Each structure stands twice: as C-alpha cells, then as structure tokens.
C-alpha positions as a LaTeX table, in Angstrom:
\begin{tabular}{lrrr}
\hline
Residue & $x$ (\AA) & $y$ (\AA) & $z$ (\AA) \\
\hline
Met1 & $-11.75$ & 119.99 & 93.05 \\
Lys2 & $-13.48$ & 116.83 & 92.22 \\
Ser3 & $-15.46$ & 118.59 & 89.59 \\
Tyr4 & $-12.29$ & 120.12 & 88.37 \\
Leu5 & $-10.58$ & 116.52 & 88.07 \\
Phe6 & $-13.87$ & 115.34 & 86.26 \\
Phe7 & $-13.57$ & 118.06 & 83.89 \\
Ile8 & $-9.94$ & 117.14 & 83.06 \\
Thr9 & $-10.64$ & 113.55 & 82.95 \\
Phe10 & $-13.60$ & 113.89 & 80.56 \\
Ser11 & $-11.68$ & 116.56 & 78.35 \\
Phe12 & $-8.83$ & 114.11 & 78.19 \\
Ser13 & $-11.13$ & 111.08 & 77.06 \\
Met14 & $-12.92$ & 113.13 & 74.66 \\
Phe15 & $-9.48$ & 114.26 & 73.03 \\
Ser16 & $-8.46$ & 110.73 & 73.00 \\
Met17 & $-11.48$ & 109.62 & 71.18 \\
His18 & $-11.03$ & 112.49 & 68.66 \\
Val19 & $-7.29$ & 111.19 & 68.04 \\
Val20 & $-8.50$ & 107.63 & 67.86 \\
Asn21 & $-11.23$ & 108.60 & 65.27 \\
Ala22 & $-8.90$ & 110.61 & 63.34 \\
Gln23 & $-6.43$ & 107.62 & 63.14 \\
Ser24 & $-9.35$ & 105.41 & 62.40 \\
Tyr25 & $-10.57$ & 107.14 & 59.20 \\
Lys26 & $-7.09$ & 107.84 & 58.03 \\
Lys27 & $-6.34$ & 104.27 & 58.36 \\
Ile28 & $-9.34$ & 103.11 & 56.59 \\
His29 & $-8.81$ & 105.60 & 53.89 \\
Arg30 & $-5.34$ & 104.17 & 53.12 \\
Arg31 & $-6.48$ & 100.57 & 53.35 \\
Ala32 & $-9.44$ & 101.17 & 50.95 \\
Ile33 & $-9.03$ & 101.26 & 47.00 \\
Leu34 & $-10.33$ & 104.59 & 46.11 \\
Val35 & $-11.53$ & 104.95 & 42.63 \\
Asp36 & $-12.53$ & 108.32 & 41.16 \\
Thr37 & $-14.65$ & 107.61 & 38.05 \\
His38 & $-14.58$ & 111.22 & 36.42 \\
Asn39 & $-11.98$ & 113.79 & 36.54 \\
Asp40 & $-11.35$ & 116.37 & 33.70 \\
Leu41 & $-7.73$ & 117.15 & 34.35 \\
Leu42 & $-6.59$ & 116.26 & 30.81 \\
Thr43 & $-8.78$ & 119.14 & 29.41 \\
Gln44 & $-7.53$ & 121.42 & 32.08 \\
Cys45 & $-4.14$ & 120.69 & 30.99 \\
Phe46 & $-4.66$ & 121.44 & 27.41 \\
Glu47 & $-6.65$ & 124.72 & 28.02 \\
Lys48 & $-4.18$ & 125.79 & 30.47 \\
Asn49 & $-0.81$ & 124.39 & 28.58 \\
Val50 & 0.31 & 122.61 & 31.63 \\
Arg51 & 1.52 & 119.23 & 32.53 \\
Phe52 & $-0.33$ & 117.44 & 35.50 \\
Asp53 & 3.10 & 115.86 & 36.72 \\
Asp54 & 3.92 & 119.39 & 37.67 \\
Asn55 & 2.73 & 121.13 & 40.84 \\
Leu56 & $-0.38$ & 122.75 & 39.70 \\
Lys57 & $-1.74$ & 124.02 & 42.88 \\
Gly58 & $-3.77$ & 127.05 & 42.50 \\
Lys59 & $-4.14$ & 126.28 & 38.64 \\
Thr60 & $-6.09$ & 123.04 & 39.06 \\
Gln61 & $-7.99$ & 120.93 & 41.52 \\
Ser62 & $-5.56$ & 117.83 & 40.73 \\
Asp63 & $-1.93$ & 116.85 & 39.87 \\
Leu64 & 0.08 & 113.78 & 40.04 \\
Gln65 & 1.29 & 114.55 & 43.64 \\
Arg66 & $-2.05$ & 115.45 & 45.03 \\
Phe67 & $-3.62$ & 112.30 & 43.91 \\
Ala68 & $-1.10$ & 110.50 & 46.22 \\
Glu69 & $-2.00$ & 113.00 & 48.90 \\
Gly70 & $-5.68$ & 112.64 & 48.75 \\
Gly71 & $-5.16$ & 108.54 & 48.60 \\
Val72 & $-6.59$ & 108.23 & 44.94 \\
Asp73 & $-5.68$ & 104.90 & 43.91 \\
Val74 & $-7.53$ & 104.62 & 40.54 \\
Gln75 & $-8.54$ & 107.84 & 38.50 \\
Val76 & $-10.65$ & 107.50 & 35.54 \\
Phe77 & $-9.37$ & 110.53 & 33.33 \\
Ser78 & $-12.33$ & 111.92 & 31.23 \\
Ile79 & $-11.47$ & 112.68 & 27.69 \\
Trp80 & $-13.77$ & 115.69 & 26.63 \\
Cys81 & $-14.45$ & 118.21 & 24.20 \\
Asp82 & $-17.94$ & 119.99 & 23.51 \\
Gly83 & $-20.15$ & 119.15 & 20.55 \\
Lys84 & $-18.63$ & 122.28 & 18.42 \\
Lys85 & $-15.28$ & 120.63 & 18.00 \\
Glu86 & $-14.42$ & 120.07 & 14.38 \\
His87 & $-12.49$ & 116.92 & 14.85 \\
Pro88 & $-13.51$ & 115.42 & 18.25 \\
Tyr89 & $-12.14$ & 112.03 & 17.44 \\
Asn90 & $-8.71$ & 113.20 & 16.75 \\
Tyr91 & $-8.94$ & 115.56 & 19.65 \\
Ala92 & $-9.70$ & 112.38 & 21.96 \\
Lys93 & $-6.66$ & 110.49 & 20.66 \\
Thr94 & $-4.44$ & 113.60 & 21.30 \\
Gln95 & $-5.63$ & 113.90 & 24.91 \\
Ile96 & $-4.94$ & 110.09 & 25.37 \\
Asp97 & $-1.49$ & 110.62 & 23.98 \\
Thr98 & $-0.97$ & 113.18 & 26.67 \\
Leu99 & $-1.65$ & 110.76 & 29.32 \\
Tyr100 & 0.51 & 108.14 & 27.74 \\
Ala101 & 3.48 & 110.91 & 28.01 \\
Thr102 & 2.95 & 111.34 & 31.51 \\
Ile103 & 2.99 & 107.85 & 32.22 \\
Gln104 & 6.03 & 107.45 & 30.28 \\
Arg105 & 7.97 & 110.00 & 32.27 \\
His106 & 6.84 & 108.60 & 35.67 \\
Pro107 & 6.41 & 104.80 & 35.40 \\
Gly108 & 7.29 & 104.30 & 38.83 \\
Lys109 & 4.25 & 106.58 & 40.06 \\
Ile110 & 1.42 & 106.15 & 37.29 \\
Ala111 & 0.56 & 103.06 & 35.15 \\
Leu112 & $-2.34$ & 102.77 & 32.35 \\
Val113 & $-4.60$ & 100.03 & 33.30 \\
Lys114 & $-7.07$ & 98.28 & 30.70 \\
Asn115 & $-8.60$ & 95.63 & 33.17 \\
Ser116 & $-9.24$ & 94.79 & 36.73 \\
Thr117 & $-6.26$ & 92.61 & 36.87 \\
Asp118 & $-3.85$ & 95.34 & 35.82 \\
Leu119 & $-5.70$ & 97.81 & 38.11 \\
Leu120 & $-5.03$ & 95.65 & 41.30 \\
Lys121 & $-1.52$ & 95.01 & 40.13 \\
Ala122 & $-0.77$ & 99.01 & 39.79 \\
Val123 & $-2.51$ & 99.39 & 43.59 \\
Lys124 & $-0.36$ & 96.73 & 44.91 \\
Gln125 & 2.49 & 98.62 & 43.35 \\
Lys126 & 1.50 & 101.72 & 44.94 \\
Lys127 & 0.88 & 103.34 & 41.45 \\
Leu128 & $-1.86$ & 105.53 & 40.39 \\
Ala129 & $-3.97$ & 103.40 & 38.21 \\
Ala130 & $-4.70$ & 105.49 & 35.16 \\
Met131 & $-8.02$ & 104.60 & 33.42 \\
Ile132 & $-9.79$ & 106.41 & 30.56 \\
Gly133 & $-13.36$ & 107.48 & 29.80 \\
Val134 & $-14.81$ & 109.31 & 26.72 \\
Glu135 & $-17.52$ & 111.88 & 27.96 \\
Gly136 & $-19.56$ & 112.03 & 24.81 \\
Gly137 & $-20.41$ & 109.78 & 22.08 \\
His138 & $-19.88$ & 112.48 & 19.34 \\
Met139 & $-16.20$ & 111.80 & 19.80 \\
Ile140 & $-16.42$ & 108.56 & 17.65 \\
Glu141 & $-17.75$ & 110.77 & 15.07 \\
Asn142 & $-20.71$ & 108.02 & 14.10 \\
Asp143 & $-17.99$ & 105.33 & 13.09 \\
Ile144 & $-18.00$ & 102.30 & 15.13 \\
Ser145 & $-14.42$ & 101.36 & 14.15 \\
Asn146 & $-13.41$ & 104.58 & 15.87 \\
Leu147 & $-14.87$ & 102.96 & 19.18 \\
Asp148 & $-12.72$ & 99.91 & 18.61 \\
Thr149 & $-9.54$ & 102.27 & 18.22 \\
Leu150 & $-10.42$ & 104.06 & 21.32 \\
Tyr151 & $-10.87$ & 100.94 & 23.34 \\
Asn152 & $-7.50$ & 99.29 & 22.00 \\
Met153 & $-5.94$ & 102.86 & 23.27 \\
Gly154 & $-7.38$ & 102.01 & 26.65 \\
Val155 & $-10.76$ & 103.74 & 26.73 \\
Arg156 & $-12.89$ & 101.69 & 29.38 \\
Tyr157 & $-16.18$ & 103.62 & 29.31 \\
Met158 & $-18.14$ & 106.07 & 26.92 \\
Thr159 & $-20.81$ & 108.46 & 28.17 \\
Leu160 & $-23.28$ & 107.91 & 25.27 \\
Thr161 & $-23.75$ & 111.68 & 25.05 \\
Trp162 & $-22.40$ & 114.93 & 26.57 \\
Asn163 & $-24.80$ & 117.98 & 26.93 \\
Asn164 & $-24.98$ & 117.76 & 23.10 \\
Ser165 & $-27.15$ & 114.89 & 21.47 \\
Thr166 & $-25.55$ & 112.43 & 18.89 \\
Pro167 & $-27.55$ & 111.43 & 15.62 \\
Trp168 & $-28.07$ & 108.28 & 17.47 \\
Ala169 & $-28.64$ & 109.35 & 21.12 \\
Thr170 & $-30.40$ & 112.28 & 22.88 \\
Ser171 & $-28.92$ & 114.17 & 25.85 \\
Ala172 & $-30.52$ & 115.30 & 29.20 \\
Glu173 & $-30.21$ & 118.68 & 28.49 \\
Glu174 & $-31.71$ & 118.72 & 24.97 \\
Glu175 & $-34.57$ & 116.40 & 25.99 \\
Thr176 & $-35.56$ & 118.84 & 28.58 \\
Asp177 & $-35.35$ & 121.88 & 26.13 \\
Asp178 & $-37.46$ & 121.38 & 23.08 \\
Ser179 & $-35.86$ & 124.38 & 21.19 \\
Leu180 & $-32.54$ & 122.45 & 21.30 \\
Leu181 & $-33.69$ & 118.97 & 20.10 \\
His182 & $-34.20$ & 118.35 & 16.32 \\
Gln183 & $-34.67$ & 114.32 & 16.30 \\
Pro184 & $-36.69$ & 111.99 & 18.00 \\
Lys185 & $-35.92$ & 111.12 & 21.74 \\
Gly186 & $-33.89$ & 108.21 & 22.76 \\
Leu187 & $-31.61$ & 105.74 & 20.96 \\
Asn188 & $-32.03$ & 104.73 & 17.25 \\
Asp189 & $-30.66$ & 101.64 & 15.66 \\
Phe190 & $-27.34$ & 102.53 & 15.58 \\
Gly191 & $-27.25$ & 103.88 & 19.10 \\
Lys192 & $-28.43$ & 100.30 & 20.00 \\
Glu193 & $-25.68$ & 98.71 & 17.75 \\
Ile194 & $-23.18$ & 100.73 & 19.60 \\
Ile195 & $-24.36$ & 99.67 & 23.13 \\
His196 & $-24.19$ & 96.00 & 21.68 \\
His197 & $-20.63$ & 96.52 & 20.63 \\
Met198 & $-19.69$ & 98.24 & 24.06 \\
Asn199 & $-21.05$ & 95.18 & 25.78 \\
Glu200 & $-18.95$ & 92.79 & 23.54 \\
Leu201 & $-15.79$ & 94.90 & 24.10 \\
Gly202 & $-16.19$ & 95.11 & 27.89 \\
Met203 & $-16.35$ & 98.76 & 27.56 \\
Leu204 & $-18.69$ & 100.30 & 30.29 \\
Val205 & $-21.82$ & 101.86 & 29.15 \\
Asp206 & $-22.04$ & 105.33 & 30.88 \\
Leu207 & $-25.33$ & 106.91 & 31.36 \\
Ser208 & $-24.57$ & 110.27 & 33.01 \\
His209 & $-25.63$ & 113.13 & 30.76 \\
Val210 & $-28.13$ & 111.21 & 28.75 \\
Gly211 & $-31.86$ & 112.17 & 28.49 \\
Glu212 & $-34.42$ & 109.92 & 30.13 \\
Lys213 & $-35.66$ & 108.33 & 26.77 \\
Thr214 & $-32.11$ & 107.42 & 26.02 \\
Phe215 & $-31.65$ & 106.16 & 29.63 \\
Trp216 & $-34.60$ & 103.71 & 29.22 \\
Asp217 & $-33.65$ & 102.60 & 25.76 \\
Ala218 & $-30.16$ & 101.86 & 26.95 \\
Ile219 & $-31.19$ & 99.85 & 30.31 \\
Ala220 & $-33.56$ & 97.64 & 27.65 \\
Thr221 & $-30.42$ & 97.40 & 25.37 \\
Thr222 & $-27.48$ & 96.43 & 27.54 \\
Ser223 & $-26.64$ & 93.13 & 28.57 \\
Lys224 & $-24.06$ & 94.40 & 31.17 \\
Pro225 & $-24.30$ & 96.31 & 34.33 \\
Val226 & $-24.10$ & 100.29 & 33.47 \\
Leu227 & $-21.90$ & 103.09 & 34.98 \\
Val228 & $-23.32$ & 106.39 & 35.90 \\
Ser229 & $-20.41$ & 108.00 & 36.11 \\
His230 & $-20.85$ & 111.35 & 37.65 \\
Ser231 & $-24.59$ & 112.21 & 38.69 \\
Cys232 & $-26.58$ & 112.69 & 41.72 \\
Ala233 & $-30.17$ & 112.09 & 43.04 \\
Tyr234 & $-33.04$ & 114.36 & 41.39 \\
Thr235 & $-35.16$ & 114.14 & 44.47 \\
Ile236 & $-32.74$ & 115.86 & 46.56 \\
Cys237 & $-31.57$ & 118.16 & 43.88 \\
Pro238 & $-33.94$ & 118.49 & 40.91 \\
Val239 & $-31.77$ & 119.35 & 37.86 \\
Phe240 & $-32.02$ & 117.78 & 34.51 \\
Arg241 & $-28.54$ & 115.89 & 35.13 \\
Asn242 & $-29.67$ & 113.89 & 38.08 \\
Leu243 & $-31.48$ & 110.66 & 38.34 \\
Lys244 & $-35.12$ & 110.20 & 39.21 \\
Asp245 & $-36.18$ & 107.35 & 41.75 \\
Asp246 & $-37.28$ & 105.06 & 38.92 \\
Gln247 & $-34.00$ & 105.35 & 37.27 \\
Ile248 & $-32.07$ & 104.77 & 40.30 \\
Lys249 & $-34.04$ & 101.62 & 40.81 \\
Ala250 & $-33.42$ & 100.62 & 37.38 \\
Val251 & $-29.67$ & 100.96 & 37.67 \\
Gly252 & $-29.92$ & 98.77 & 40.95 \\
Lys253 & $-31.83$ & 96.10 & 39.09 \\
Asn254 & $-29.23$ & 96.25 & 36.28 \\
Gly255 & $-26.40$ & 95.74 & 38.69 \\
Gly256 & $-24.94$ & 98.92 & 37.73 \\
Ile257 & $-23.57$ & 101.67 & 40.01 \\
Ile258 & $-24.13$ & 105.59 & 40.35 \\
Asp259 & $-21.05$ & 107.57 & 41.26 \\
Ile260 & $-21.83$ & 110.94 & 43.14 \\
Asn261 & $-20.65$ & 114.15 & 41.43 \\
Phe262 & $-19.34$ & 116.68 & 43.65 \\
Tyr263 & $-20.75$ & 119.78 & 41.49 \\
Asn264 & $-22.54$ & 122.18 & 43.86 \\
Ala265 & $-25.43$ & 122.84 & 41.59 \\
Phe266 & $-26.22$ & 118.96 & 41.32 \\
Leu267 & $-25.83$ & 118.58 & 45.15 \\
Asp268 & $-27.85$ & 121.41 & 46.65 \\
Ser269 & $-31.05$ & 122.57 & 45.16 \\
Asn270 & $-30.41$ & 126.05 & 46.84 \\
Tyr271 & $-26.88$ & 126.84 & 45.65 \\
Ile272 & $-27.94$ & 128.41 & 42.37 \\
Lys273 & $-29.57$ & 131.15 & 44.51 \\
Arg274 & $-26.81$ & 132.02 & 46.71 \\
Glu275 & $-24.33$ & 131.95 & 43.64 \\
Met276 & $-26.70$ & 134.36 & 41.90 \\
Val277 & $-26.39$ & 136.66 & 45.19 \\
Phe278 & $-22.72$ & 136.22 & 45.19 \\
Leu279 & $-22.19$ & 137.03 & 41.61 \\
Ser280 & $-24.72$ & 140.02 & 41.72 \\
Lys281 & $-22.81$ & 141.49 & 44.50 \\
His282 & $-19.55$ & 141.55 & 42.25 \\
Lys283 & $-21.53$ & 142.11 & 39.12 \\
Asn284 & $-19.21$ & 145.18 & 37.89 \\
Glu285 & $-16.15$ & 143.08 & 38.36 \\
Lys286 & $-17.59$ & 140.01 & 36.45 \\
Asp287 & $-18.79$ & 142.31 & 33.67 \\
Ser288 & $-15.19$ & 143.65 & 33.18 \\
Leu289 & $-13.58$ & 140.23 & 33.41 \\
Leu290 & $-16.07$ & 139.07 & 30.51 \\
Lys291 & $-14.74$ & 142.02 & 28.20 \\
Ile292 & $-11.16$ & 141.24 & 29.07 \\
Tyr293 & $-11.52$ & 137.49 & 28.37 \\
Pro294 & $-14.25$ & 137.52 & 25.60 \\
Asp295 & $-13.19$ & 134.09 & 24.26 \\
Lys296 & $-13.50$ & 132.49 & 27.67 \\
Asp297 & $-16.69$ & 130.87 & 29.05 \\
Lys298 & $-18.38$ & 132.43 & 32.13 \\
Gly299 & $-17.36$ & 129.39 & 34.07 \\
Met300 & $-13.69$ & 130.53 & 33.86 \\
Val301 & $-14.72$ & 134.16 & 34.97 \\
Phe302 & $-16.68$ & 132.59 & 38.00 \\
Asp303 & $-13.48$ & 130.73 & 38.87 \\
Ile304 & $-11.64$ & 133.75 & 38.96 \\
Leu305 & $-14.19$ & 135.53 & 41.26 \\
Asn306 & $-14.60$ & 132.49 & 43.64 \\
Thr307 & $-10.98$ & 132.21 & 44.15 \\
Lys308 & $-10.42$ & 135.93 & 44.52 \\
Tyr309 & $-13.34$ & 136.10 & 47.10 \\
Lys310 & $-12.65$ & 132.74 & 48.60 \\
Asp311 & $-13.69$ & 133.66 & 52.18 \\
Glu312 & $-16.81$ & 135.03 & 50.98 \\
Tyr313 & $-17.64$ & 132.12 & 48.50 \\
Phe314 & $-17.01$ & 129.63 & 51.18 \\
Asn315 & $-20.45$ & 130.30 & 52.77 \\
Val316 & $-21.97$ & 130.08 & 49.15 \\
Arg317 & $-20.98$ & 126.40 & 48.86 \\
Pro318 & $-22.89$ & 123.56 & 50.26 \\
Pro319 & $-21.69$ & 121.57 & 53.29 \\
Leu320 & $-19.86$ & 118.26 & 52.41 \\
Ser321 & $-22.61$ & 116.59 & 54.20 \\
Leu322 & $-24.74$ & 116.89 & 51.18 \\
Ile323 & $-22.59$ & 114.23 & 49.23 \\
Ile324 & $-23.25$ & 111.75 & 51.96 \\
Asp325 & $-26.90$ & 112.47 & 51.88 \\
His326 & $-27.01$ & 111.71 & 47.88 \\
Ile327 & $-25.27$ & 108.44 & 48.69 \\
Asp328 & $-27.51$ & 107.72 & 51.79 \\
Tyr329 & $-30.82$ & 108.28 & 49.51 \\
Ile330 & $-29.42$ & 105.90 & 46.83 \\
Val331 & $-28.33$ & 103.46 & 49.41 \\
Lys332 & $-31.83$ & 103.45 & 50.84 \\
Leu333 & $-33.50$ & 102.85 & 47.55 \\
Ile334 & $-31.20$ & 100.38 & 45.92 \\
Gly335 & $-28.30$ & 99.26 & 48.54 \\
Val336 & $-24.76$ & 99.84 & 49.17 \\
Asp337 & $-23.45$ & 97.75 & 46.14 \\
His338 & $-24.53$ & 100.38 & 43.68 \\
Val339 & $-22.94$ & 103.74 & 44.75 \\
Gly340 & $-19.50$ & 105.18 & 44.30 \\
Leu341 & $-17.75$ & 108.43 & 43.58 \\
Gly342 & $-17.31$ & 110.32 & 40.43 \\
Ser343 & $-15.91$ & 113.92 & 41.67 \\
Asp344 & $-15.84$ & 115.85 & 38.40 \\
Phe345 & $-12.98$ & 117.57 & 39.95 \\
Asp346 & $-11.39$ & 120.13 & 37.22 \\
Gly347 & $-14.66$ & 120.13 & 35.33 \\
Val348 & $-16.65$ & 122.23 & 37.63 \\
Asn349 & $-14.69$ & 125.45 & 37.85 \\
Asn350 & $-13.75$ & 124.88 & 41.62 \\
Ser351 & $-17.55$ & 124.70 & 42.24 \\
Thr352 & $-17.23$ & 121.91 & 45.03 \\
Pro353 & $-18.62$ & 121.75 & 48.60 \\
Gln354 & $-16.90$ & 122.93 & 51.78 \\
Gln355 & $-13.67$ & 120.91 & 52.81 \\
Leu356 & $-13.46$ & 119.80 & 49.24 \\
Glu357 & $-11.06$ & 122.45 & 47.87 \\
Asp358 & $-9.26$ & 119.78 & 45.65 \\
Ile359 & $-8.33$ & 116.18 & 45.26 \\
Thr360 & $-6.47$ & 116.06 & 48.58 \\
Gly361 & $-9.89$ & 116.33 & 50.51 \\
Tyr362 & $-10.85$ & 113.04 & 49.55 \\
Pro363 & $-10.00$ & 111.51 & 53.35 \\
Gln364 & $-12.95$ & 113.88 & 54.63 \\
Ile365 & $-15.34$ & 111.75 & 52.57 \\
Thr366 & $-14.29$ & 108.61 & 54.23 \\
Lys367 & $-14.46$ & 110.56 & 57.62 \\
Ala368 & $-18.13$ & 111.85 & 56.90 \\
Leu369 & $-19.16$ & 108.20 & 55.81 \\
Leu370 & $-18.01$ & 106.69 & 59.12 \\
Lys371 & $-19.53$ & 109.37 & 60.93 \\
Arg372 & $-23.01$ & 108.63 & 59.22 \\
Gly373 & $-22.64$ & 105.06 & 60.54 \\
Tyr374 & $-21.39$ & 103.20 & 57.54 \\
Ser375 & $-19.22$ & 100.10 & 58.43 \\
Arg376 & $-15.68$ & 99.70 & 57.05 \\
Lys377 & $-16.67$ & 97.00 & 54.76 \\
Asp378 & $-19.43$ & 99.50 & 53.16 \\
Val379 & $-16.95$ & 102.36 & 53.05 \\
Phe380 & $-14.60$ & 100.18 & 51.13 \\
Lys381 & $-17.42$ & 99.27 & 48.68 \\
Ile382 & $-18.49$ & 103.01 & 48.12 \\
Leu383 & $-14.86$ & 104.28 & 47.79 \\
Gly384 & $-14.03$ & 101.79 & 44.98 \\
Gly385 & $-15.00$ & 98.30 & 45.68 \\
Asn386 & $-18.28$ & 98.63 & 43.74 \\
Phe387 & $-16.53$ & 99.93 & 40.63 \\
Ile388 & $-14.19$ & 97.14 & 40.69 \\
Arg389 & $-16.99$ & 94.43 & 40.76 \\
Leu390 & $-18.66$ & 96.48 & 37.71 \\
Leu391 & $-15.47$ & 96.27 & 35.87 \\
Glu392 & $-14.93$ & 92.65 & 36.32 \\
Glu393 & $-18.55$ & 92.07 & 35.33 \\
Asn394 & $-18.27$ & 94.09 & 32.17 \\
Glu395 & $-15.21$ & 91.82 & 31.24 \\
Glu396 & $-16.94$ & 88.75 & 31.40 \\
Ser397 & $-17.99$ & 87.28 & 28.20 \\
Asn398 & $-21.64$ & 87.34 & 27.22 \\
\hline
\end{tabular}
C-alpha cells in the first residue's frame, strides 16, 4: 500500500512539474521579443499567387495568423530573386509593394518598422513588426542610388551576395567552385564603397551567403557590427554556407550576431545521406513529377514528396536539438550576446527539423533552450534582444 501511495505521489509530482515547466516556457516565450531575421514568405506568395493575410496552412510555412500563433513579434521579410532575373531591382520593389499592401489591409495587426523605436512601439501595440531585408546585392544592379531607394522603402539589411556573385563581391558557392567563378575573390573597391554607404545609412551588412574572402574583406571594411542573418556553424555541419571558427570569432570581436538557419542540410552533416535514401526509394515518382513540372525546380518536387510521405520523411529530418547544438557552439566560442534566429522558413521547401513544421513551432525553441540550461535573460537575448541591440548600434552615427 505504501509503495502504491508513493507511486501516486511521485507521479502526481512529476505531472505537476511538467505542467509548471510547460507554463513556464510558454510564459517566457510570450514575454520575450522574438525576432526572426530571415523568412522567404513574400517569394512564396509571388510564386504561388497567394496573399499571406489568408490562411495558407498546407501551402506555406507562414502566414499572418501563424506569426501570432508562433509568438513571432518581429519578422524580417526577405526580398529575393536568383541571379538570372532580368530586372532584379524592379522585382525587389514589387515584392516590397506587396508587403505594403498587406500592411494597408491590416493596420491593426502588422506595421512596417524602419528603426528600433518603431520596432518597440509595434511590439507594445501587439502588432507584427515587419522589417525588410534584401537577399543578394545583385538586386541593386550595381547602382548605389538604388541602395538609397531601397533604404527609403524600408530595407534595413542587405545580404552582399546570394549564391551568385556580383561584379563587386564573390559568393560562398562560387568561391568554393572554381568552375563558377570568373573574377578575383572578395570585395573590389566598389564593394567596399557599398559597405561604407550601408554603414552611413544604418543598413545592416549581412554576411550570410558570402565567400570567405568577401567575409574577411567586409569585416575589415565595416565600421558597424555585422549581421549573419541565416547561417550555422561549419564545425558541426561542414557545408559552404556555414561559418568556420575563425569567422565566428571575428563576428564576436566585431560585435555582430549570427542567426541560426533551420535548414536541415545546414544543421545536420548526415541529413543529405538520409535524404538521398528517401529520394531513391521514391525515384520513379520523383522522375514522373519532374516530367509533369519541368518548369519547376527540384526543390518543389521534393516538397511534394516530403509532404505526401510525411510520416516517413519525419525520420529523415534531424531533431530540433541540433538547432540548440549550433547555438551552444557559437555561445561557447563568442558568448550569448552574438547569436539569434534566422529560420529561413518558406525558403527551404519544408526541410526543417522535427517539431518545426511551420512558424507555429517557435515555442519549442524556447522550451529547448530552457531545457539546455539557458537562463530567462539569455533566452530573451537569443530570441530577439541581440538583434535589437545590433539594430540600435547600426543606427548610431559614425
């Protein structure tokens, strides 16, 4: 009888602790200012001809309602096109206009913010603070006046390159593949002029996607702390898009932040092997889909397959804990003041870790950070405080 009573008491205590912990992480998540520095929803809306103030569940990883459900307070919307777009500058402005239109339809739910003061005001009003980042310097078309126009439209960071190089900066993909690169590595004088001008404007210099030579040239050129908007640690997952230890340390010394990307292949060095087995198993169907959708990229076909075989694909995906592993690694190298979150939701074809089906999974990040031993203060920094500090420091006059 005593043993039975002990079991009941112990079980009730464990249940109570679970309830308290659940309430605790949810409460902390609600109180934090959560900033996601990279989301490609606008591109998805263009490609799928949808509006993100509609219910897009099953079509995208994000929409206006799900930002609120996930506790996202500040979303930096990525403005993107690949290097083959004929008029990338005009395309960038059109995407920004689409964001404007959404804001005009829902002024009580979402606000465009251009500085830290506006950001905090929008959060206080319980609106989604919408910021803008341009992913790829090719979108200014080698004209520094276009950078000014985009800044005036609300752009507050520019990724110097996407996978394609510009005439003034080389990308990580092309620096690591000699067959793709047809220019000297790094920044040229015009590239350095662009960084100086970004510093003067208060526009964050984003070093995701850039090659190592461009990275070091940019670190030597900038007078402000830099952003790495959606990248991970190379030592854990050695792919060209991730940062090596000396680069991570340089960002820390510069006062910048590295925001962790949720893309499976940047988190888990074994993911691609598991993905290849999955695709091999469904090869006939994959080949048929590629014939049906010849104008679409392979990522879209993969998205169809991993959605259709969701239960099977779940075991291909890495655990959410790998995101925390990358955060831990960076924190141990340069401290908790230099890391944040840049999900890349809606830019990775649903290829995200377990428990992160979409933007509503964000509270699980908070839960995992607390479980790993991070204090509430540190969690607040990682979720968004570090980015707000970075924004403020870039707003300061030189």
